[in-house]
N, CA, C, O and the ligand as a Tripos MOL2 file, in Angstrom:
@<TRIPOS>MOLECULE
protein
  221   219    56     0     0
PROTEIN
NO_CHARGES

@<TRIPOS>ATOM
      1 N           0.8420   -1.3270   -0.0530 N.3       1 MET1
      2 CA          0.0090   -0.0680   -0.1620 C.3       1 MET1
      3 C           0.9160    1.2850   -0.0420 C.2       1 MET1
      4 O           1.8080    1.3760    0.8010 O.2       1 MET1
      5 N           0.6290    2.2390   -0.8900 N.am      2 TYR2
      6 CA          1.3240    3.3560   -0.9910 C.3       2 TYR2
      7 C           0.4270    4.5390   -0.9630 C.2       2 TYR2
      8 O          -0.6410    4.4980   -1.5740 O.2       2 TYR2
      9 N           0.8140    5.6590   -0.2500 N.am      3 CYS3
     10 CA          0.1270    6.9770   -0.2270 C.3       3 CYS3
     11 C           1.0760    7.9140   -0.8510 C.2       3 CYS3
     12 O           2.1670    8.1780   -0.3450 O.2       3 CYS3
     13 N           0.5990    8.4660   -2.0780 N.am      4 VAL4
     14 CA          1.3930    9.1660   -2.9750 C.3       4 VAL4
     15 C           0.7700   10.5400   -3.3420 C.2       4 VAL4
     16 O          -0.4210   10.7750   -3.1420 O.2       4 VAL4
     17 N           1.6110   11.4150   -3.8750 N.am      5 CYS5
     18 CA          1.0090   12.7870   -4.5540 C.3       5 CYS5
     19 C           0.7840   12.3700   -5.8830 C.2       5 CYS5
     20 O           1.2440   11.3120   -6.3140 O.2       5 CYS5
     21 N           0.0190   13.2390   -6.6340 N.am      6 LYS6
     22 CA         -0.2130   13.0070   -7.9690 C.3       6 LYS6
     23 C           0.8460   12.5830   -8.9290 C.2       6 LYS6
     24 O           0.7210   11.7280   -9.8060 O.2       6 LYS6
     25 N           1.9760   13.3390   -8.6330 N.am      7 GLU7
     26 CA          3.0400   13.0680   -9.6630 C.3       7 GLU7
     27 C           3.6720   11.6900   -9.3340 C.2       7 GLU7
     28 O           4.4360   11.2370  -10.1860 O.2       7 GLU7
     29 N           3.4710   11.0250   -8.3060 N.am      8 HIS8
     30 CA          4.0270    9.7910   -7.9910 C.3       8 HIS8
     31 C           3.0860    8.5850   -8.1590 C.2       8 HIS8
     32 O           3.4100    7.4780   -7.7310 O.2       8 HIS8
     33 N           2.0030    8.7920   -8.7400 N.am      9 VAL9
     34 CA          1.0210    7.7290   -8.9100 C.3       9 VAL9
     35 C           1.5440    6.7170   -9.7480 C.2       9 VAL9
     36 O           1.4310    5.5420   -9.4010 O.2       9 VAL9
     37 N           2.1800    7.0640  -10.9540 N.am     10 GLU10
     38 CA          2.5800    6.1270  -11.7950 C.3      10 GLU10
     39 C           3.8070    5.2460  -11.2720 C.2      10 GLU10
     40 O           3.9400    4.0610  -11.5760 O.2      10 GLU10
     41 N           4.6050    5.8860  -10.5310 N.am     11 LEU11
     42 CA          5.7030    5.1790   -9.7300 C.3      11 LEU11
     43 C           5.0860    4.1840   -8.7320 C.2      11 LEU11
     44 O           5.6350    3.1020   -8.5240 O.2      11 LEU11
     45 N           4.0190    4.5190   -8.1520 N.am     12 ALA12
     46 CA          3.4900    3.7050   -7.0090 C.3      12 ALA12
     47 C           2.8190    2.5260   -7.7410 C.2      12 ALA12
     48 O           2.9520    1.3890   -7.2900 O.2      12 ALA12
     49 N           2.0730    2.7710   -8.9020 N.am     13 ILE13
     50 CA          1.4720    1.6780   -9.5770 C.3      13 ILE13
     51 C           2.5830    0.6600  -10.1430 C.2      13 ILE13
     52 O           2.4170   -0.5580  -10.0660 O.2      13 ILE13
     53 N           3.5600    1.1560  -10.6330 N.am     14 ASP14
     54 CA          4.7530    0.3120  -11.0680 C.3      14 ASP14
     55 C           5.3380   -0.6430  -10.0040 C.2      14 ASP14
     56 O           5.5730   -1.8380  -10.1870 O.2      14 ASP14
     57 N           5.5420    0.0630   -8.8560 N.am     15 LYS15
     58 CA          6.0320   -0.6340   -7.7530 C.3      15 LYS15
     59 C           5.0530   -1.6830   -7.0180 C.2      15 LYS15
     60 O           5.4780   -2.7080   -6.4860 O.2      15 LYS15
     61 N           3.8340   -1.3520   -7.0450 N.am     16 PHE16
     62 CA          2.7560   -2.1740   -6.6540 C.3      16 PHE16
     63 C           2.7190   -3.5190   -7.5350 C.2      16 PHE16
     64 O           2.7780   -4.6490   -7.0510 O.2      16 PHE16
     65 N           2.6190   -3.2370   -8.8260 N.am     17 VAL17
     66 CA          2.6920   -4.3630   -9.7850 C.3      17 VAL17
     67 C           3.8510   -5.2810   -9.6260 C.2      17 VAL17
     68 O           3.6970   -6.4990   -9.7230 O.2      17 VAL17
     69 N           5.0500   -4.7140   -9.3770 N.am     18 ASP18
     70 CA          6.2440   -5.3620   -9.1860 C.3      18 ASP18
     71 C           6.1550   -6.2060   -7.9800 C.2      18 ASP18
     72 O           6.5470   -7.3730   -8.0060 O.2      18 ASP18
     73 N           5.6460   -5.6520   -6.9080 N.am     19 GLU19
     74 CA          5.6730   -6.3100   -5.6360 C.3      19 GLU19
     75 C           4.4600   -7.4180   -5.4640 C.2      19 GLU19
     76 O           4.6980   -8.5180   -4.9640 O.2      19 GLU19
     77 N           3.3660   -7.1090   -5.8390 N.am     20 TYR20
     78 CA          2.2240   -8.0120   -5.6680 C.3      20 TYR20
     79 C           1.8070   -8.6680   -7.0370 C.2      20 TYR20
     80 O           0.8850   -9.4820   -7.0890 O.2      20 TYR20
     81 N           2.4150   -8.3390   -7.9710 N.am     21 GLU21
     82 CA          1.9860   -8.8740   -9.4310 C.3      21 GLU21
     83 C           0.4010   -8.9420   -9.6400 C.2      21 GLU21
     84 O          -0.2290   -9.9270  -10.0250 O.2      21 GLU21
     85 N          -0.0720   -7.7740   -9.3280 N.am     22 ASP22
     86 CA         -1.5580   -7.4870   -9.4230 C.3      22 ASP22
     87 C          -1.7490   -6.0490   -9.6240 C.2      22 ASP22
     88 O          -0.9370   -5.2220   -9.2090 O.2      22 ASP22
     89 N          -2.9380   -5.7110  -10.3300 N.am     23 ALA23
     90 CA         -3.0910   -4.2640  -10.6400 C.3      23 ALA23
     91 C          -3.7690   -3.6310   -9.2380 C.2      23 ALA23
     92 O          -4.6810   -4.2060   -8.6430 O.2      23 ALA23
     93 N          -3.3180   -2.6540   -8.9060 N.am     24 PRO24
     94 CA         -3.9500   -1.8560   -7.5780 C.3      24 PRO24
     95 C          -5.1300   -1.1620   -7.8210 C.2      24 PRO24
     96 O          -5.4620   -0.8280   -8.9580 O.2      24 PRO24
     97 N          -5.7850   -0.9250   -6.8220 N.am     25 ASP25
     98 CA         -6.9180    0.0290   -6.7660 C.3      25 ASP25
     99 C          -6.3600    1.3260   -6.3230 C.2      25 ASP25
    100 O          -5.4810    1.4080   -5.4650 O.2      25 ASP25
    101 N          -6.8880    2.3290   -6.9250 N.am     26 LEU26
    102 CA         -6.4970    3.9150   -6.6700 C.3      26 LEU26
    103 C          -7.6920    4.4450   -5.9430 C.2      26 LEU26
    104 O          -8.8140    4.4210   -6.4480 O.2      26 LEU26
    105 N          -7.4400    4.9290   -4.7420 N.am     27 VAL27
    106 CA         -8.4730    5.7280   -3.9490 C.3      27 VAL27
    107 C          -7.9840    7.0670   -3.7440 C.2      27 VAL27
    108 O          -6.8700    7.2720   -3.2630 O.2      27 VAL27
    109 N          -8.8960    8.1320   -4.1450 N.am     28 ASN28
    110 CA         -8.6630    9.4740   -3.9380 C.3      28 ASN28
    111 C          -8.8060    9.7370   -2.4780 C.2      28 ASN28
    112 O          -9.8960    9.5130   -1.9510 O.2      28 ASN28
    113 N          -7.8000   10.1940   -1.7700 N.am     29 LEU29
    114 CA         -7.9720   10.4370   -0.3070 C.3      29 LEU29
    115 C          -8.8770   11.5150    0.0330 C.2      29 LEU29
    116 O          -9.4970   11.5620    1.0950 O.2      29 LEU29
    117 N          -8.9440   12.4360   -0.9500 N.am     30 GLY30
    118 CA         -9.8950   13.5350   -0.6550 C.3      30 GLY30
    119 C         -11.3260   13.1820   -0.5590 C.2      30 GLY30
    120 O         -12.1550   13.8960    0.0040 O.2      30 GLY30
    121 N         -11.6000   11.9810   -1.1660 N.am     31 GLU31
    122 CA        -13.0700   11.4570   -1.2410 C.3      31 GLU31
    123 C         -13.2820   10.5020   -0.2640 C.2      31 GLU31
    124 O         -14.4290   10.3200    0.1440 O.2      31 GLU31
    125 N         -12.2900    9.8200    0.2040 N.am     32 ALA32
    126 CA        -12.4460    8.5270    1.0830 C.3      32 ALA32
    127 C         -12.4100    9.0550    2.5510 C.2      32 ALA32
    128 O         -11.7950   10.0450    2.9470 O.2      32 ALA32
    129 N         -13.2170    8.1720    3.3100 N.am     33 THR33
    130 CA        -13.1340    8.4360    4.7140 C.3      33 THR33
    131 C         -12.8070    7.1350    5.4160 C.2      33 THR33
    132 O         -13.3530    6.0880    5.0660 O.2      33 THR33
    133 N         -11.9170    7.1840    6.4120 N.am     34 PHE34
    134 CA        -11.5650    5.9390    7.0970 C.3      34 PHE34
    135 C         -11.7350    6.1520    8.6480 C.2      34 PHE34
    136 O         -11.3220    7.1330    9.2680 O.2      34 PHE34
    137 N         -12.3840    5.1150    9.1540 N.am     35 THR35
    138 CA        -12.6840    5.1740   10.6620 C.3      35 THR35
    139 C         -11.5670    4.6740   11.5470 C.2      35 THR35
    140 O         -11.2540    5.2200   12.6050 O.2      35 THR35
    141 N         -10.9890    3.6070   11.0500 N.am     36 ALA36
    142 CA         -9.9760    3.0760   11.9990 C.3      36 ALA36
    143 C          -8.4470    3.2790   11.5880 C.2      36 ALA36
    144 O          -7.4990    2.6640   12.0790 O.2      36 ALA36
    145 N          -8.3890    4.1890   10.6640 N.am     37 TRP37
    146 CA         -6.9870    4.4330    9.9800 C.3      37 TRP37
    147 C          -6.9300    5.8470    9.4620 C.2      37 TRP37
    148 O          -7.8020    6.3680    8.7670 O.2      37 TRP37
    149 N          -5.7820    6.4280    9.8830 N.am     38 GLU38
    150 CA         -5.5700    7.7990    9.3530 C.3      38 GLU38
    151 C          -4.5370    7.7770    8.2770 C.2      38 GLU38
    152 O          -3.4300    7.2630    8.4380 O.2      38 GLU38
    153 N          -4.9430    8.3680    7.1440 N.am     39 ALA39
    154 CA         -3.9560    8.4870    5.9440 C.3      39 ALA39
    155 C          -2.8310    9.2490    6.3230 C.2      39 ALA39
    156 O          -2.9520   10.2270    7.0600 O.2      39 ALA39
    157 N          -1.6270    8.8330    5.8270 N.am     40 PRO40
    158 CA         -0.4430    9.7640    6.0350 C.3      40 PRO40
    159 C          -0.7460   11.0790    5.2500 C.2      40 PRO40
    160 O          -1.5740   11.1580    4.3430 O.2      40 PRO40
    161 N           0.0650   12.1450    5.7350 N.am     41 LYS41
    162 CA         -0.1550   13.3710    5.0620 C.3      41 LYS41
    163 C           0.7080   13.6410    3.9510 C.2      41 LYS41
    164 O           0.3820   14.4040    3.0410 O.2      41 LYS41
    165 N           1.9210   12.9660    4.0090 N.am     42 ARG42
    166 CA          2.8600   13.0820    2.8820 C.3      42 ARG42
    167 C           3.0030   11.9780    1.9410 C.2      42 ARG42
    168 O           2.7640   10.8170    2.2730 O.2      42 ARG42
    169 N           3.4080   12.3300    0.7100 N.am     43 CYS43
    170 CA          3.7810   11.3350   -0.2920 C.3      43 CYS43
    171 C           4.8910   10.4450    0.1370 C.2      43 CYS43
    172 O           5.8490   10.8830    0.7750 O.2      43 CYS43
    173 N           4.7610    9.0910   -0.2390 N.am     44 GLU44
    174 CA          5.7720    8.1620    0.1310 C.3      44 GLU44
    175 C           7.1950    8.5690   -0.4660 C.2      44 GLU44
    176 O           8.1980    8.1590    0.1190 O.2      44 GLU44
    177 N           7.3150    9.3080   -1.5360 N.am     45 TRP45
    178 CA          8.5140    9.5130   -2.1710 C.3      45 TRP45
    179 C           8.9560   10.9640   -2.3090 C.2      45 TRP45
    180 O          10.0120   11.1960   -2.8980 O.2      45 TRP45
    181 N           8.1850   12.0100   -1.7810 N.am     46 CYS46
    182 CA          8.4670   13.3670   -1.7140 C.3      46 CYS46
    183 C           7.6560   14.0120   -0.6740 C.2      46 CYS46
    184 O           6.7890   13.4170   -0.0330 O.2      46 CYS46
    185 N           7.9730   15.2680   -0.5270 N.am     47 ASP47
    186 CA          7.1370   16.0670    0.5690 C.3      47 ASP47
    187 C           5.8190   16.7220    0.1060 C.2      47 ASP47
    188 O           5.2050   17.5510    0.7770 O.2      47 ASP47
    189 N           5.4730   16.3020   -1.0190 N.am     48 GLY48
    190 CA          4.1060   16.5650   -1.4470 C.3      48 GLY48
    191 C           2.9140   16.0010   -0.7220 C.2      48 GLY48
    192 O           3.0220   14.9230   -0.1370 O.2      48 GLY48
    193 N           1.8110   16.6550   -0.7270 N.am     49 PRO49
    194 CA          0.6750   16.0710   -0.0590 C.3      49 PRO49
    195 C           0.3540   14.6300   -0.6060 C.2      49 PRO49
    196 O           0.5030   14.3760   -1.8020 O.2      49 PRO49
    197 N          -0.0840   13.7060    0.2870 N.am     50 ALA50
    198 CA         -0.4890   12.4770   -0.1730 C.3      50 ALA50
    199 C          -2.0080   12.5870   -0.6660 C.2      50 ALA50
    200 O          -2.9130   12.8830    0.1150 O.2      50 ALA50
    201 N          -2.1960   12.3490   -1.8960 N.am     51 GLU51
    202 CA         -3.4460   12.4600   -2.5560 C.3      51 GLU51
    203 C          -4.2430   11.1740   -3.0050 C.2      51 GLU51
    204 O          -5.4690   11.0640   -2.9730 O.2      51 GLU51
    205 N          -3.4100   10.2910   -3.3980 N.am     52 ILE52
    206 CA         -3.8330    8.9740   -3.8480 C.3      52 ILE52
    207 C          -3.3580    7.8520   -2.9520 C.2      52 ILE52
    208 O          -2.2070    7.8200   -2.5170 O.2      52 ILE52
    209 N          -4.2560    6.9460   -2.6900 N.am     53 LEU53
    210 CA         -3.8830    5.6570   -1.9380 C.3      53 LEU53
    211 C          -3.8680    4.5090   -3.0480 C.2      53 LEU53
    212 O          -4.8130    4.3320   -3.8180 O.2      53 LEU53
    213 N          -2.7340    3.7720   -3.0520 N.am     54 ILE54
    214 CA         -2.6700    2.6850   -3.9290 C.3      54 ILE54
    215 C          -2.8070    1.3540   -3.2590 C.2      54 ILE54
    216 O          -1.8670    0.9800   -2.5570 O.2      54 ILE54
    217 N          -3.7830    0.6510   -3.3790 N.am     55 VAL55
    218 CA         -3.9840   -0.6160   -2.5970 C.3      55 VAL55
    219 C          -4.3380   -1.7270   -3.3580 C.2      55 VAL55
    220 O          -4.5250   -2.8140   -2.8120 O.2      55 VAL55
    221 ZN          5.3730   12.4530   -4.4180 Zn       56 ZN56
@<TRIPOS>BOND
     1     1     2 1
     2     2     3 1
     3     3     4 2
     4     3     5 am
     5     5     6 1
     6     6     7 1
     7     7     8 2
     8     7     9 am
     9     9    10 1
    10    10    11 1
    11    11    12 2
    12    11    13 am
    13    13    14 1
    14    14    15 1
    15    15    16 2
    16    15    17 am
    17    17    18 1
    18    18    19 1
    19    19    20 2
    20    19    21 am
    21    21    22 1
    22    22    23 1
    23    23    24 2
    24    23    25 am
    25    25    26 1
    26    26    27 1
    27    27    28 2
    28    27    29 am
    29    29    30 1
    30    30    31 1
    31    31    32 2
    32    31    33 am
    33    33    34 1
    34    34    35 1
    35    35    36 2
    36    35    37 am
    37    37    38 1
    38    38    39 1
    39    39    40 2
    40    39    41 am
    41    41    42 1
    42    42    43 1
    43    43    44 2
    44    43    45 am
    45    45    46 1
    46    46    47 1
    47    47    48 2
    48    47    49 am
    49    49    50 1
    50    50    51 1
    51    51    52 2
    52    51    53 am
    53    53    54 1
    54    54    55 1
    55    55    56 2
    56    55    57 am
    57    57    58 1
    58    58    59 1
    59    59    60 2
    60    59    61 am
    61    61    62 1
    62    62    63 1
    63    63    64 2
    64    63    65 am
    65    65    66 1
    66    66    67 1
    67    67    68 2
    68    67    69 am
    69    69    70 1
    70    70    71 1
    71    71    72 2
    72    71    73 am
    73    73    74 1
    74    74    75 1
    75    75    76 2
    76    75    77 am
    77    77    78 1
    78    78    79 1
    79    79    80 2
    80    79    81 am
    81    81    82 1
    82    82    83 1
    83    83    84 2
    84    83    85 am
    85    85    86 1
    86    86    87 1
    87    87    88 2
    88    87    89 am
    89    89    90 1
    90    90    91 1
    91    91    92 2
    92    91    93 am
    93    93    94 1
    94    94    95 1
    95    95    96 2
    96    95    97 am
    97    97    98 1
    98    98    99 1
    99    99   100 2
   100    99   101 am
   101   101   102 1
   102   102   103 1
   103   103   104 2
   104   103   105 am
   105   105   106 1
   106   106   107 1
   107   107   108 2
   108   107   109 am
   109   109   110 1
   110   110   111 1
   111   111   112 2
   112   111   113 am
   113   113   114 1
   114   114   115 1
   115   115   116 2
   116   115   117 am
   117   117   118 1
   118   118   119 1
   119   119   120 2
   120   119   121 am
   121   121   122 1
   122   122   123 1
   123   123   124 2
   124   123   125 am
   125   125   126 1
   126   126   127 1
   127   127   128 2
   128   127   129 am
   129   129   130 1
   130   130   131 1
   131   131   132 2
   132   131   133 am
   133   133   134 1
   134   134   135 1
   135   135   136 2
   136   135   137 am
   137   137   138 1
   138   138   139 1
   139   139   140 2
   140   139   141 am
   141   141   142 1
   142   142   143 1
   143   143   144 2
   144   143   145 am
   145   145   146 1
   146   146   147 1
   147   147   148 2
   148   147   149 am
   149   149   150 1
   150   150   151 1
   151   151   152 2
   152   151   153 am
   153   153   154 1
   154   154   155 1
   155   155   156 2
   156   155   157 am
   157   157   158 1
   158   158   159 1
   159   159   160 2
   160   159   161 am
   161   161   162 1
   162   162   163 1
   163   163   164 2
   164   163   165 am
   165   165   166 1
   166   166   167 1
   167   167   168 2
   168   167   169 am
   169   169   170 1
   170   170   171 1
   171   171   172 2
   172   171   173 am
   173   173   174 1
   174   174   175 1
   175   175   176 2
   176   175   177 am
   177   177   178 1
   178   178   179 1
   179   179   180 2
   180   179   181 am
   181   181   182 1
   182   182   183 1
   183   183   184 2
   184   183   185 am
   185   185   186 1
   186   186   187 1
   187   187   188 2
   188   187   189 am
   189   189   190 1
   190   190   191 1
   191   191   192 2
   192   191   193 am
   193   193   194 1
   194   194   195 1
   195   195   196 2
   196   195   197 am
   197   197   198 1
   198   198   199 1
   199   199   200 2
   200   199   201 am
   201   201   202 1
   202   202   203 1
   203   203   204 2
   204   203   205 am
   205   205   206 1
   206   206   207 1
   207   207   208 2
   208   207   209 am
   209   209   210 1
   210   210   211 1
   211   211   212 2
   212   211   213 am
   213   213   214 1
   214   214   215 1
   215   215   216 2
   216   215   217 am
   217   217   218 1
   218   218   219 1
   219   219   220 2
@<TRIPOS>SUBSTRUCTURE
     1 MET1         2 RESIDUE 1 A MET
     2 TYR2         6 RESIDUE 1 A TYR
     3 CYS3        10 RESIDUE 1 A CYS
     4 VAL4        14 RESIDUE 1 A VAL
     5 CYS5        18 RESIDUE 1 A CYS
     6 LYS6        22 RESIDUE 1 A LYS
     7 GLU7        26 RESIDUE 1 A GLU
     8 HIS8        30 RESIDUE 1 A HIS
     9 VAL9        34 RESIDUE 1 A VAL
    10 GLU10       38 RESIDUE 1 A GLU
    11 LEU11       42 RESIDUE 1 A LEU
    12 ALA12       46 RESIDUE 1 A ALA
    13 ILE13       50 RESIDUE 1 A ILE
    14 ASP14       54 RESIDUE 1 A ASP
    15 LYS15       58 RESIDUE 1 A LYS
    16 PHE16       62 RESIDUE 1 A PHE
    17 VAL17       66 RESIDUE 1 A VAL
    18 ASP18       70 RESIDUE 1 A ASP
    19 GLU19       74 RESIDUE 1 A GLU
    20 TYR20       78 RESIDUE 1 A TYR
    21 GLU21       82 RESIDUE 1 A GLU
    22 ASP22       86 RESIDUE 1 A ASP
    23 ALA23       90 RESIDUE 1 A ALA
    24 PRO24       94 RESIDUE 1 A PRO
    25 ASP25       98 RESIDUE 1 A ASP
    26 LEU26      102 RESIDUE 1 A LEU
    27 VAL27      106 RESIDUE 1 A VAL
    28 ASN28      110 RESIDUE 1 A ASN
    29 LEU29      114 RESIDUE 1 A LEU
    30 GLY30      118 RESIDUE 1 A GLY
    31 GLU31      122 RESIDUE 1 A GLU
    32 ALA32      126 RESIDUE 1 A ALA
    33 THR33      130 RESIDUE 1 A THR
    34 PHE34      134 RESIDUE 1 A PHE
    35 THR35      138 RESIDUE 1 A THR
    36 ALA36      142 RESIDUE 1 A ALA
    37 TRP37      146 RESIDUE 1 A TRP
    38 GLU38      150 RESIDUE 1 A GLU
    39 ALA39      154 RESIDUE 1 A ALA
    40 PRO40      158 RESIDUE 1 A PRO
    41 LYS41      162 RESIDUE 1 A LYS
    42 ARG42      166 RESIDUE 1 A ARG
    43 CYS43      170 RESIDUE 1 A CYS
    44 GLU44      174 RESIDUE 1 A GLU
    45 TRP45      178 RESIDUE 1 A TRP
    46 CYS46      182 RESIDUE 1 A CYS
    47 ASP47      186 RESIDUE 1 A ASP
    48 GLY48      190 RESIDUE 1 A GLY
    49 PRO49      194 RESIDUE 1 A PRO
    50 ALA50      198 RESIDUE 1 A ALA
    51 GLU51      202 RESIDUE 1 A GLU
    52 ILE52      206 RESIDUE 1 A ILE
    53 LEU53      210 RESIDUE 1 A LEU
    54 ILE54      214 RESIDUE 1 A ILE
    55 VAL55      218 RESIDUE 1 A VAL
    56 ZN56       221 GROUP 0 **** ****
C-alpha cells in the first residue's frame, strides 16, 4: 500500500505491480473516509501532499 502525491502515482503503480503482481486499486484520499485508520499526510517519495492511495 502506498500513499502518494499525483506526480508519483505512476511510480507507485509500477512498484505495486512489481511487488504484488496484481493491478492496484486507486483511492482518492480527498473523497475517502476511514474510521480506524488515518492516512499519511505526505507522499511516500516526496514532501508533496498524499492524495492517492494505492492498494
Ligand atoms: Zn510524491
